[in-house]
N, C-alpha and C positions, 0 to 999 in steps of 0.2 A: 465530199463533205468538208474536208480540211481546206480545200481551195476556197469554198464559200466563206468559211470563217476568216480566212486571210483577207479576202476581198472586203468583208464587213469591217475588219480592223483597218484596212487601208482607207476605206471611205470615211470611217470615223475620224481617224487622225488627220486626214486631209481636210476635214470640215472644221477643225479647230482653228481658232484665231492664234496669232503669234503670242498674245498675252496668255491664252489658255495653255499653250505648249510650254511657255516659260514657267508658269505656275506648276505644271505637272513635273517638269524637269527639276524645279527647285525642291519639290516634295520628295524626289528620288535621290537628291544629292546626299552623298555620305552614307547611303545604304548599300549593303552588300547584297546585290540581287541574287547571287548564287545561294544565299541563305535567307531568302525572303520568308518572313513568318507571318502568321495571322496578326500578331501585334503590330508589325510593320504596316499591314493592310489597314488596320484600325486607325493607325496614326495618319495614314494618307487620306482616309475617309474624313477624318476631322479637319484636315487641311484643305481638301477639295471635294466637299460633299456633292455638289451639283454635277461636277464633271464625272466623278466616279459612279454616280447614280446613272448617268447616261451611258457609261461604259458597260453596264450590266447587260445591255443588248448584245454585246460581243460574246458573252458567255452562253447565250441561248442558241 
């Protein structure tokens, strides 16, 4: 099961364009990922709504 989720994540990130990866990286810049909060997630959704909507498939 865990291996399947990792494979899904790999496929998703490999399908992103350079521009999408850059936008995702920019939205993570300056955030302490060890203390990632729901407020941080909401902020990222506001910055990248389409990309994060497509990432929901990784959670299933």
